[in-house]
Chimera marker file (.cmm) of the C-alpha trace (Angstrom):
<marker_set name="trace">
<marker id="1" x="205.756" y="93.404" z="160.530" r="1" g="1" b="0" radius="0.5"/>
<marker id="2" x="206.238" y="91.005" z="163.393" r="1" g="1" b="0" radius="0.5"/>
<marker id="3" x="204.379" y="87.884" z="164.401" r="1" g="1" b="0" radius="0.5"/>
<marker id="4" x="202.900" y="89.825" z="167.316" r="1" g="1" b="0" radius="0.5"/>
<marker id="5" x="200.177" y="90.992" z="164.919" r="1" g="1" b="0" radius="0.5"/>
<marker id="6" x="199.011" y="87.404" z="164.644" r="1" g="1" b="0" radius="0.5"/>
<marker id="7" x="198.578" y="87.223" z="168.403" r="1" g="1" b="0" radius="0.5"/>
<marker id="8" x="195.558" y="89.503" z="168.513" r="1" g="1" b="0" radius="0.5"/>
<marker id="9" x="192.633" y="87.143" z="168.811" r="1" g="1" b="0" radius="0.5"/>
<marker id="10" x="188.930" y="87.193" z="168.127" r="1" g="1" b="0" radius="0.5"/>
<marker id="11" x="186.364" y="84.466" z="168.690" r="1" g="1" b="0" radius="0.5"/>
<marker id="12" x="184.164" y="82.177" z="166.684" r="1" g="1" b="0" radius="0.5"/>
<marker id="13" x="181.387" y="79.886" z="167.772" r="1" g="1" b="0" radius="0.5"/>
<marker id="14" x="181.665" y="76.190" z="167.036" r="1" g="1" b="0" radius="0.5"/>
<marker id="15" x="178.262" y="74.805" z="166.037" r="1" g="1" b="0" radius="0.5"/>
<marker id="16" x="176.441" y="72.025" z="167.890" r="1" g="1" b="0" radius="0.5"/>
<marker id="17" x="176.877" y="69.784" z="164.837" r="1" g="1" b="0" radius="0.5"/>
<marker id="18" x="180.651" y="69.669" z="164.521" r="1" g="1" b="0" radius="0.5"/>
<marker id="19" x="182.624" y="69.355" z="161.306" r="1" g="1" b="0" radius="0.5"/>
<marker id="20" x="185.173" y="66.623" z="161.992" r="1" g="1" b="0" radius="0.5"/>
<marker id="21" x="188.136" y="65.536" z="159.854" r="1" g="1" b="0" radius="0.5"/>
<marker id="22" x="189.274" y="61.910" z="160.104" r="1" g="1" b="0" radius="0.5"/>
<marker id="23" x="192.780" y="61.061" z="158.906" r="1" g="1" b="0" radius="0.5"/>
<marker id="24" x="194.891" y="57.945" z="159.503" r="1" g="1" b="0" radius="0.5"/>
<marker id="25" x="198.256" y="56.885" z="158.177" r="1" g="1" b="0" radius="0.5"/>
<marker id="26" x="198.383" y="53.432" z="156.578" r="1" g="1" b="0" radius="0.5"/>
<marker id="27" x="199.557" y="51.615" z="159.724" r="1" g="1" b="0" radius="0.5"/>
<marker id="28" x="196.830" y="53.378" z="161.742" r="1" g="1" b="0" radius="0.5"/>
<marker id="29" x="193.825" y="52.825" z="159.467" r="1" g="1" b="0" radius="0.5"/>
<marker id="30" x="192.702" y="49.668" z="161.316" r="1" g="1" b="0" radius="0.5"/>
<marker id="31" x="192.902" y="51.540" z="164.622" r="1" g="1" b="0" radius="0.5"/>
<marker id="32" x="190.872" y="54.410" z="163.115" r="1" g="1" b="0" radius="0.5"/>
<marker id="33" x="188.186" y="51.998" z="161.863" r="1" g="1" b="0" radius="0.5"/>
<marker id="34" x="187.949" y="50.351" z="165.295" r="1" g="1" b="0" radius="0.5"/>
<marker id="35" x="187.745" y="53.752" z="166.994" r="1" g="1" b="0" radius="0.5"/>
<marker id="36" x="185.113" y="55.047" z="164.552" r="1" g="1" b="0" radius="0.5"/>
<marker id="37" x="183.063" y="51.853" z="165.043" r="1" g="1" b="0" radius="0.5"/>
<marker id="38" x="183.032" y="52.420" z="168.836" r="1" g="1" b="0" radius="0.5"/>
<marker id="39" x="181.841" y="55.993" z="168.335" r="1" g="1" b="0" radius="0.5"/>
<marker id="40" x="179.646" y="55.388" z="165.271" r="1" g="1" b="0" radius="0.5"/>
<marker id="41" x="176.369" y="56.684" z="166.805" r="1" g="1" b="0" radius="0.5"/>
<marker id="42" x="178.104" y="59.875" z="167.947" r="1" g="1" b="0" radius="0.5"/>
<marker id="43" x="179.987" y="60.419" z="164.681" r="1" g="1" b="0" radius="0.5"/>
<marker id="44" x="176.740" y="59.940" z="162.728" r="1" g="1" b="0" radius="0.5"/>
<marker id="45" x="175.413" y="63.148" z="164.328" r="1" g="1" b="0" radius="0.5"/>
<marker id="46" x="178.224" y="65.260" z="162.879" r="1" g="1" b="0" radius="0.5"/>
<marker id="47" x="179.604" y="66.239" z="159.468" r="1" g="1" b="0" radius="0.5"/>
<marker id="48" x="182.594" y="64.070" z="158.560" r="1" g="1" b="0" radius="0.5"/>
<marker id="49" x="185.436" y="64.702" z="156.144" r="1" g="1" b="0" radius="0.5"/>
<marker id="50" x="188.529" y="62.601" z="155.623" r="1" g="1" b="0" radius="0.5"/>
<marker id="51" x="191.504" y="62.007" z="153.421" r="1" g="1" b="0" radius="0.5"/>
<marker id="52" x="191.309" y="59.465" z="150.596" r="1" g="1" b="0" radius="0.5"/>
<marker id="53" x="191.442" y="55.889" z="151.792" r="1" g="1" b="0" radius="0.5"/>
<marker id="54" x="190.486" y="56.676" z="155.387" r="1" g="1" b="0" radius="0.5"/>
<marker id="55" x="187.238" y="58.343" z="154.298" r="1" g="1" b="0" radius="0.5"/>
<marker id="56" x="186.448" y="55.568" z="151.830" r="1" g="1" b="0" radius="0.5"/>
<marker id="57" x="187.050" y="52.772" z="154.351" r="1" g="1" b="0" radius="0.5"/>
<marker id="58" x="184.947" y="54.403" z="157.067" r="1" g="1" b="0" radius="0.5"/>
<marker id="59" x="182.079" y="54.846" z="154.612" r="1" g="1" b="0" radius="0.5"/>
<marker id="60" x="182.387" y="51.287" z="153.251" r="1" g="1" b="0" radius="0.5"/>
<marker id="61" x="182.807" y="49.508" z="156.593" r="1" g="1" b="0" radius="0.5"/>
<marker id="62" x="180.590" y="51.611" z="158.842" r="1" g="1" b="0" radius="0.5"/>
<marker id="63" x="178.128" y="53.257" z="156.490" r="1" g="1" b="0" radius="0.5"/>
<marker id="64" x="178.985" y="56.711" z="157.810" r="1" g="1" b="0" radius="0.5"/>
<marker id="65" x="178.907" y="59.442" z="155.162" r="1" g="1" b="0" radius="0.5"/>
<marker id="66" x="182.420" y="60.887" z="154.976" r="1" g="1" b="0" radius="0.5"/>
<marker id="67" x="183.331" y="63.495" z="152.363" r="1" g="1" b="0" radius="0.5"/>
<marker id="68" x="186.551" y="62.223" z="150.811" r="1" g="1" b="0" radius="0.5"/>
<marker id="69" x="189.398" y="64.575" z="150.007" r="1" g="1" b="0" radius="0.5"/>
<marker id="70" x="192.498" y="63.461" z="148.119" r="1" g="1" b="0" radius="0.5"/>
<marker id="71" x="194.900" y="61.004" z="149.720" r="1" g="1" b="0" radius="0.5"/>
<marker id="72" x="197.326" y="62.738" z="152.098" r="1" g="1" b="0" radius="0.5"/>
<marker id="73" x="200.390" y="62.385" z="149.839" r="1" g="1" b="0" radius="0.5"/>
<marker id="74" x="198.359" y="63.731" z="146.902" r="1" g="1" b="0" radius="0.5"/>
<marker id="75" x="197.316" y="66.918" z="148.701" r="1" g="1" b="0" radius="0.5"/>
<marker id="76" x="194.550" y="65.741" z="151.044" r="1" g="1" b="0" radius="0.5"/>
<marker id="77" x="196.314" y="67.115" z="154.119" r="1" g="1" b="0" radius="0.5"/>
<marker id="78" x="196.503" y="70.498" z="152.410" r="1" g="1" b="0" radius="0.5"/>
<marker id="79" x="192.804" y="70.307" z="151.526" r="1" g="1" b="0" radius="0.5"/>
<marker id="80" x="191.991" y="69.673" z="155.202" r="1" g="1" b="0" radius="0.5"/>
<marker id="81" x="194.280" y="72.607" z="156.088" r="1" g="1" b="0" radius="0.5"/>
<marker id="82" x="192.257" y="74.799" z="153.738" r="1" g="1" b="0" radius="0.5"/>
<marker id="83" x="189.061" y="73.829" z="155.556" r="1" g="1" b="0" radius="0.5"/>
<marker id="84" x="190.713" y="74.902" z="158.813" r="1" g="1" b="0" radius="0.5"/>
<marker id="85" x="191.782" y="78.309" z="157.475" r="1" g="1" b="0" radius="0.5"/>
<marker id="86" x="188.321" y="78.860" z="155.983" r="1" g="1" b="0" radius="0.5"/>
<marker id="87" x="186.816" y="78.032" z="159.402" r="1" g="1" b="0" radius="0.5"/>
<marker id="88" x="184.912" y="75.085" z="157.927" r="1" g="1" b="0" radius="0.5"/>
<marker id="89" x="186.395" y="72.462" z="160.274" r="1" g="1" b="0" radius="0.5"/>
<marker id="90" x="185.918" y="72.159" z="164.028" r="1" g="1" b="0" radius="0.5"/>
<marker id="91" x="187.852" y="69.019" z="165.092" r="1" g="1" b="0" radius="0.5"/>
<marker id="92" x="190.795" y="67.050" z="163.697" r="1" g="1" b="0" radius="0.5"/>
<marker id="93" x="191.159" y="63.352" z="164.490" r="1" g="1" b="0" radius="0.5"/>
<marker id="94" x="194.508" y="62.403" z="162.962" r="1" g="1" b="0" radius="0.5"/>
<marker id="95" x="195.974" y="59.004" z="163.844" r="1" g="1" b="0" radius="0.5"/>
<marker id="96" x="199.514" y="59.547" z="162.609" r="1" g="1" b="0" radius="0.5"/>
<marker id="97" x="202.246" y="56.947" z="162.730" r="1" g="1" b="0" radius="0.5"/>
<marker id="98" x="205.274" y="58.179" z="164.705" r="1" g="1" b="0" radius="0.5"/>
<marker id="99" x="207.387" y="55.225" z="163.501" r="1" g="1" b="0" radius="0.5"/>
<marker id="100" x="206.987" y="55.570" z="159.735" r="1" g="1" b="0" radius="0.5"/>
<marker id="101" x="208.481" y="58.488" z="157.846" r="1" g="1" b="0" radius="0.5"/>
<marker id="102" x="205.956" y="59.914" z="155.410" r="1" g="1" b="0" radius="0.5"/>
<marker id="103" x="206.833" y="61.332" z="151.987" r="1" g="1" b="0" radius="0.5"/>
<marker id="104" x="204.499" y="64.229" z="152.728" r="1" g="1" b="0" radius="0.5"/>
<marker id="105" x="205.881" y="65.089" z="156.196" r="1" g="1" b="0" radius="0.5"/>
<marker id="106" x="206.033" y="68.833" z="155.348" r="1" g="1" b="0" radius="0.5"/>
<marker id="107" x="202.290" y="68.748" z="154.545" r="1" g="1" b="0" radius="0.5"/>
<marker id="108" x="201.566" y="66.971" z="157.833" r="1" g="1" b="0" radius="0.5"/>
<marker id="109" x="203.571" y="69.527" z="159.779" r="1" g="1" b="0" radius="0.5"/>
<marker id="110" x="201.759" y="72.349" z="157.958" r="1" g="1" b="0" radius="0.5"/>
<marker id="111" x="198.366" y="70.787" z="158.769" r="1" g="1" b="0" radius="0.5"/>
<marker id="112" x="199.210" y="70.468" z="162.455" r="1" g="1" b="0" radius="0.5"/>
<marker id="113" x="200.564" y="74.039" z="162.467" r="1" g="1" b="0" radius="0.5"/>
<marker id="114" x="197.288" y="75.335" z="161.019" r="1" g="1" b="0" radius="0.5"/>
<marker id="115" x="195.278" y="73.374" z="163.576" r="1" g="1" b="0" radius="0.5"/>
<marker id="116" x="197.371" y="74.921" z="166.373" r="1" g="1" b="0" radius="0.5"/>
<marker id="117" x="197.165" y="78.426" z="164.863" r="1" g="1" b="0" radius="0.5"/>
<marker id="118" x="193.376" y="78.267" z="164.397" r="1" g="1" b="0" radius="0.5"/>
<marker id="119" x="192.849" y="76.629" z="167.821" r="1" g="1" b="0" radius="0.5"/>
<marker id="120" x="191.297" y="73.423" z="166.455" r="1" g="1" b="0" radius="0.5"/>
<marker id="121" x="191.182" y="70.484" z="168.893" r="1" g="1" b="0" radius="0.5"/>
<marker id="122" x="193.434" y="67.687" z="167.602" r="1" g="1" b="0" radius="0.5"/>
<marker id="123" x="193.556" y="64.037" z="168.616" r="1" g="1" b="0" radius="0.5"/>
<marker id="124" x="196.556" y="62.026" z="167.466" r="1" g="1" b="0" radius="0.5"/>
<marker id="125" x="195.582" y="58.652" z="168.937" r="1" g="1" b="0" radius="0.5"/>
<marker id="126" x="192.526" y="56.726" z="170.133" r="1" g="1" b="0" radius="0.5"/>
<marker id="127" x="192.824" y="57.884" z="173.736" r="1" g="1" b="0" radius="0.5"/>
<marker id="128" x="192.970" y="61.584" z="172.908" r="1" g="1" b="0" radius="0.5"/>
<marker id="129" x="190.162" y="61.064" z="170.368" r="1" g="1" b="0" radius="0.5"/>
<marker id="130" x="188.057" y="59.399" z="173.105" r="1" g="1" b="0" radius="0.5"/>
<marker id="131" x="188.551" y="62.446" z="175.330" r="1" g="1" b="0" radius="0.5"/>
<marker id="132" x="187.554" y="64.866" z="172.562" r="1" g="1" b="0" radius="0.5"/>
<marker id="133" x="184.567" y="62.889" z="171.283" r="1" g="1" b="0" radius="0.5"/>
<marker id="134" x="183.208" y="62.390" z="174.810" r="1" g="1" b="0" radius="0.5"/>
<marker id="135" x="183.583" y="66.050" z="175.765" r="1" g="1" b="0" radius="0.5"/>
<marker id="136" x="180.389" y="67.851" z="176.790" r="1" g="1" b="0" radius="0.5"/>
<marker id="137" x="181.410" y="70.562" z="174.282" r="1" g="1" b="0" radius="0.5"/>
<marker id="138" x="180.871" y="68.159" z="171.382" r="1" g="1" b="0" radius="0.5"/>
<marker id="139" x="177.095" y="68.600" z="171.342" r="1" g="1" b="0" radius="0.5"/>
<marker id="140" x="176.857" y="72.251" z="172.259" r="1" g="1" b="0" radius="0.5"/>
<marker id="141" x="177.936" y="75.565" z="170.853" r="1" g="1" b="0" radius="0.5"/>
<marker id="142" x="181.189" y="76.810" z="172.301" r="1" g="1" b="0" radius="0.5"/>
<marker id="143" x="183.485" y="79.757" z="171.757" r="1" g="1" b="0" radius="0.5"/>
<marker id="144" x="187.094" y="79.371" z="170.657" r="1" g="1" b="0" radius="0.5"/>
<marker id="145" x="189.747" y="82.031" z="170.206" r="1" g="1" b="0" radius="0.5"/>
<marker id="146" x="191.085" y="82.409" z="166.672" r="1" g="1" b="0" radius="0.5"/>
<marker id="147" x="193.554" y="84.808" z="165.045" r="1" g="1" b="0" radius="0.5"/>
<marker id="148" x="192.121" y="88.202" z="164.218" r="1" g="1" b="0" radius="0.5"/>
<marker id="149" x="192.774" y="88.120" z="160.481" r="1" g="1" b="0" radius="0.5"/>
<marker id="150" x="191.185" y="91.508" z="159.824" r="1" g="1" b="0" radius="0.5"/>
<marker id="151" x="193.516" y="93.152" z="162.339" r="1" g="1" b="0" radius="0.5"/>
<marker id="152" x="196.511" y="91.395" z="160.802" r="1" g="1" b="0" radius="0.5"/>
<marker id="153" x="195.482" y="92.368" z="157.247" r="1" g="1" b="0" radius="0.5"/>
<marker id="154" x="194.936" y="96.005" z="158.226" r="1" g="1" b="0" radius="0.5"/>
<marker id="155" x="198.521" y="96.241" z="159.536" r="1" g="1" b="0" radius="0.5"/>
<marker id="156" x="200.213" y="94.601" z="156.571" r="1" g="1" b="0" radius="0.5"/>
<marker id="157" x="202.412" y="96.879" z="154.563" r="1" g="1" b="0" radius="0.5"/>
<marker id="158" x="201.750" y="96.898" z="150.842" r="1" g="1" b="0" radius="0.5"/>
<link id1="1" id2="2" r="1" g="1" b="0" radius="0.2"/>
<link id1="2" id2="3" r="1" g="1" b="0" radius="0.2"/>
<link id1="3" id2="4" r="1" g="1" b="0" radius="0.2"/>
<link id1="4" id2="5" r="1" g="1" b="0" radius="0.2"/>
<link id1="5" id2="6" r="1" g="1" b="0" radius="0.2"/>
<link id1="6" id2="7" r="1" g="1" b="0" radius="0.2"/>
<link id1="7" id2="8" r="1" g="1" b="0" radius="0.2"/>
<link id1="8" id2="9" r="1" g="1" b="0" radius="0.2"/>
<link id1="9" id2="10" r="1" g="1" b="0" radius="0.2"/>
<link id1="10" id2="11" r="1" g="1" b="0" radius="0.2"/>
<link id1="11" id2="12" r="1" g="1" b="0" radius="0.2"/>
<link id1="12" id2="13" r="1" g="1" b="0" radius="0.2"/>
<link id1="13" id2="14" r="1" g="1" b="0" radius="0.2"/>
<link id1="14" id2="15" r="1" g="1" b="0" radius="0.2"/>
<link id1="15" id2="16" r="1" g="1" b="0" radius="0.2"/>
<link id1="16" id2="17" r="1" g="1" b="0" radius="0.2"/>
<link id1="17" id2="18" r="1" g="1" b="0" radius="0.2"/>
<link id1="18" id2="19" r="1" g="1" b="0" radius="0.2"/>
<link id1="19" id2="20" r="1" g="1" b="0" radius="0.2"/>
<link id1="20" id2="21" r="1" g="1" b="0" radius="0.2"/>
<link id1="21" id2="22" r="1" g="1" b="0" radius="0.2"/>
<link id1="22" id2="23" r="1" g="1" b="0" radius="0.2"/>
<link id1="23" id2="24" r="1" g="1" b="0" radius="0.2"/>
<link id1="24" id2="25" r="1" g="1" b="0" radius="0.2"/>
<link id1="25" id2="26" r="1" g="1" b="0" radius="0.2"/>
<link id1="26" id2="27" r="1" g="1" b="0" radius="0.2"/>
<link id1="27" id2="28" r="1" g="1" b="0" radius="0.2"/>
<link id1="28" id2="29" r="1" g="1" b="0" radius="0.2"/>
<link id1="29" id2="30" r="1" g="1" b="0" radius="0.2"/>
<link id1="30" id2="31" r="1" g="1" b="0" radius="0.2"/>
<link id1="31" id2="32" r="1" g="1" b="0" radius="0.2"/>
<link id1="32" id2="33" r="1" g="1" b="0" radius="0.2"/>
<link id1="33" id2="34" r="1" g="1" b="0" radius="0.2"/>
<link id1="34" id2="35" r="1" g="1" b="0" radius="0.2"/>
<link id1="35" id2="36" r="1" g="1" b="0" radius="0.2"/>
<link id1="36" id2="37" r="1" g="1" b="0" radius="0.2"/>
<link id1="37" id2="38" r="1" g="1" b="0" radius="0.2"/>
<link id1="38" id2="39" r="1" g="1" b="0" radius="0.2"/>
<link id1="39" id2="40" r="1" g="1" b="0" radius="0.2"/>
<link id1="40" id2="41" r="1" g="1" b="0" radius="0.2"/>
<link id1="41" id2="42" r="1" g="1" b="0" radius="0.2"/>
<link id1="42" id2="43" r="1" g="1" b="0" radius="0.2"/>
<link id1="43" id2="44" r="1" g="1" b="0" radius="0.2"/>
<link id1="44" id2="45" r="1" g="1" b="0" radius="0.2"/>
<link id1="45" id2="46" r="1" g="1" b="0" radius="0.2"/>
<link id1="46" id2="47" r="1" g="1" b="0" radius="0.2"/>
<link id1="47" id2="48" r="1" g="1" b="0" radius="0.2"/>
<link id1="48" id2="49" r="1" g="1" b="0" radius="0.2"/>
<link id1="49" id2="50" r="1" g="1" b="0" radius="0.2"/>
<link id1="50" id2="51" r="1" g="1" b="0" radius="0.2"/>
<link id1="51" id2="52" r="1" g="1" b="0" radius="0.2"/>
<link id1="52" id2="53" r="1" g="1" b="0" radius="0.2"/>
<link id1="53" id2="54" r="1" g="1" b="0" radius="0.2"/>
<link id1="54" id2="55" r="1" g="1" b="0" radius="0.2"/>
<link id1="55" id2="56" r="1" g="1" b="0" radius="0.2"/>
<link id1="56" id2="57" r="1" g="1" b="0" radius="0.2"/>
<link id1="57" id2="58" r="1" g="1" b="0" radius="0.2"/>
<link id1="58" id2="59" r="1" g="1" b="0" radius="0.2"/>
<link id1="59" id2="60" r="1" g="1" b="0" radius="0.2"/>
<link id1="60" id2="61" r="1" g="1" b="0" radius="0.2"/>
<link id1="61" id2="62" r="1" g="1" b="0" radius="0.2"/>
<link id1="62" id2="63" r="1" g="1" b="0" radius="0.2"/>
<link id1="63" id2="64" r="1" g="1" b="0" radius="0.2"/>
<link id1="64" id2="65" r="1" g="1" b="0" radius="0.2"/>
<link id1="65" id2="66" r="1" g="1" b="0" radius="0.2"/>
<link id1="66" id2="67" r="1" g="1" b="0" radius="0.2"/>
<link id1="67" id2="68" r="1" g="1" b="0" radius="0.2"/>
<link id1="68" id2="69" r="1" g="1" b="0" radius="0.2"/>
<link id1="69" id2="70" r="1" g="1" b="0" radius="0.2"/>
<link id1="70" id2="71" r="1" g="1" b="0" radius="0.2"/>
<link id1="71" id2="72" r="1" g="1" b="0" radius="0.2"/>
<link id1="72" id2="73" r="1" g="1" b="0" radius="0.2"/>
<link id1="73" id2="74" r="1" g="1" b="0" radius="0.2"/>
<link id1="74" id2="75" r="1" g="1" b="0" radius="0.2"/>
<link id1="75" id2="76" r="1" g="1" b="0" radius="0.2"/>
<link id1="76" id2="77" r="1" g="1" b="0" radius="0.2"/>
<link id1="77" id2="78" r="1" g="1" b="0" radius="0.2"/>
<link id1="78" id2="79" r="1" g="1" b="0" radius="0.2"/>
<link id1="79" id2="80" r="1" g="1" b="0" radius="0.2"/>
<link id1="80" id2="81" r="1" g="1" b="0" radius="0.2"/>
<link id1="81" id2="82" r="1" g="1" b="0" radius="0.2"/>
<link id1="82" id2="83" r="1" g="1" b="0" radius="0.2"/>
<link id1="83" id2="84" r="1" g="1" b="0" radius="0.2"/>
<link id1="84" id2="85" r="1" g="1" b="0" radius="0.2"/>
<link id1="85" id2="86" r="1" g="1" b="0" radius="0.2"/>
<link id1="86" id2="87" r="1" g="1" b="0" radius="0.2"/>
<link id1="87" id2="88" r="1" g="1" b="0" radius="0.2"/>
<link id1="88" id2="89" r="1" g="1" b="0" radius="0.2"/>
<link id1="89" id2="90" r="1" g="1" b="0" radius="0.2"/>
<link id1="90" id2="91" r="1" g="1" b="0" radius="0.2"/>
<link id1="91" id2="92" r="1" g="1" b="0" radius="0.2"/>
<link id1="92" id2="93" r="1" g="1" b="0" radius="0.2"/>
<link id1="93" id2="94" r="1" g="1" b="0" radius="0.2"/>
<link id1="94" id2="95" r="1" g="1" b="0" radius="0.2"/>
<link id1="95" id2="96" r="1" g="1" b="0" radius="0.2"/>
<link id1="96" id2="97" r="1" g="1" b="0" radius="0.2"/>
<link id1="97" id2="98" r="1" g="1" b="0" radius="0.2"/>
<link id1="98" id2="99" r="1" g="1" b="0" radius="0.2"/>
<link id1="99" id2="100" r="1" g="1" b="0" radius="0.2"/>
<link id1="100" id2="101" r="1" g="1" b="0" radius="0.2"/>
<link id1="101" id2="102" r="1" g="1" b="0" radius="0.2"/>
<link id1="102" id2="103" r="1" g="1" b="0" radius="0.2"/>
<link id1="103" id2="104" r="1" g="1" b="0" radius="0.2"/>
<link id1="104" id2="105" r="1" g="1" b="0" radius="0.2"/>
<link id1="105" id2="106" r="1" g="1" b="0" radius="0.2"/>
<link id1="106" id2="107" r="1" g="1" b="0" radius="0.2"/>
<link id1="107" id2="108" r="1" g="1" b="0" radius="0.2"/>
<link id1="108" id2="109" r="1" g="1" b="0" radius="0.2"/>
<link id1="109" id2="110" r="1" g="1" b="0" radius="0.2"/>
<link id1="110" id2="111" r="1" g="1" b="0" radius="0.2"/>
<link id1="111" id2="112" r="1" g="1" b="0" radius="0.2"/>
<link id1="112" id2="113" r="1" g="1" b="0" radius="0.2"/>
<link id1="113" id2="114" r="1" g="1" b="0" radius="0.2"/>
<link id1="114" id2="115" r="1" g="1" b="0" radius="0.2"/>
<link id1="115" id2="116" r="1" g="1" b="0" radius="0.2"/>
<link id1="116" id2="117" r="1" g="1" b="0" radius="0.2"/>
<link id1="117" id2="118" r="1" g="1" b="0" radius="0.2"/>
<link id1="118" id2="119" r="1" g="1" b="0" radius="0.2"/>
<link id1="119" id2="120" r="1" g="1" b="0" radius="0.2"/>
<link id1="120" id2="121" r="1" g="1" b="0" radius="0.2"/>
<link id1="121" id2="122" r="1" g="1" b="0" radius="0.2"/>
<link id1="122" id2="123" r="1" g="1" b="0" radius="0.2"/>
<link id1="123" id2="124" r="1" g="1" b="0" radius="0.2"/>
<link id1="124" id2="125" r="1" g="1" b="0" radius="0.2"/>
<link id1="125" id2="126" r="1" g="1" b="0" radius="0.2"/>
<link id1="126" id2="127" r="1" g="1" b="0" radius="0.2"/>
<link id1="127" id2="128" r="1" g="1" b="0" radius="0.2"/>
<link id1="128" id2="129" r="1" g="1" b="0" radius="0.2"/>
<link id1="129" id2="130" r="1" g="1" b="0" radius="0.2"/>
<link id1="130" id2="131" r="1" g="1" b="0" radius="0.2"/>
<link id1="131" id2="132" r="1" g="1" b="0" radius="0.2"/>
<link id1="132" id2="133" r="1" g="1" b="0" radius="0.2"/>
<link id1="133" id2="134" r="1" g="1" b="0" radius="0.2"/>
<link id1="134" id2="135" r="1" g="1" b="0" radius="0.2"/>
<link id1="135" id2="136" r="1" g="1" b="0" radius="0.2"/>
<link id1="136" id2="137" r="1" g="1" b="0" radius="0.2"/>
<link id1="137" id2="138" r="1" g="1" b="0" radius="0.2"/>
<link id1="138" id2="139" r="1" g="1" b="0" radius="0.2"/>
<link id1="139" id2="140" r="1" g="1" b="0" radius="0.2"/>
<link id1="140" id2="141" r="1" g="1" b="0" radius="0.2"/>
<link id1="141" id2="142" r="1" g="1" b="0" radius="0.2"/>
<link id1="142" id2="143" r="1" g="1" b="0" radius="0.2"/>
<link id1="143" id2="144" r="1" g="1" b="0" radius="0.2"/>
<link id1="144" id2="145" r="1" g="1" b="0" radius="0.2"/>
<link id1="145" id2="146" r="1" g="1" b="0" radius="0.2"/>
<link id1="146" id2="147" r="1" g="1" b="0" radius="0.2"/>
<link id1="147" id2="148" r="1" g="1" b="0" radius="0.2"/>
<link id1="148" id2="149" r="1" g="1" b="0" radius="0.2"/>
<link id1="149" id2="150" r="1" g="1" b="0" radius="0.2"/>
<link id1="150" id2="151" r="1" g="1" b="0" radius="0.2"/>
<link id1="151" id2="152" r="1" g="1" b="0" radius="0.2"/>
<link id1="152" id2="153" r="1" g="1" b="0" radius="0.2"/>
<link id1="153" id2="154" r="1" g="1" b="0" radius="0.2"/>
<link id1="154" id2="155" r="1" g="1" b="0" radius="0.2"/>
<link id1="155" id2="156" r="1" g="1" b="0" radius="0.2"/>
<link id1="156" id2="157" r="1" g="1" b="0" radius="0.2"/>
<link id1="157" id2="158" r="1" g="1" b="0" radius="0.2"/>
</marker_set>
């Protein structure tokens, strides 16, 4: 079995009300709060999820309802990755700190790999997040290509 089986794609429709994950490393949490405050009316129209402290701070400071997963180092990144694989997440806003090594770097890499595999738009800083959140696709249904899991499963050897 080669990886070429994963390359067959199908499509799914992203809903008009997007499911957005918000994640920020410790040194980026202030920047995330400032960004979320600028976009608060827009974010309020969507379903928000976040890892531990980021979700809690956004809810406390901005009043936005954010479903809190575990903290990233405690498995929150993997929980967000699960949402991606279950097709229950549409956008990932992840302000990661390129200067600070993280104890859960393998989890972060796995999360970003899943986002790339499942064709989820990812913003890693305020500027890229501005571009995504201001996209005309944010408030409308749109089609994205995703791996054809059924095709891949049918070709797996037992």
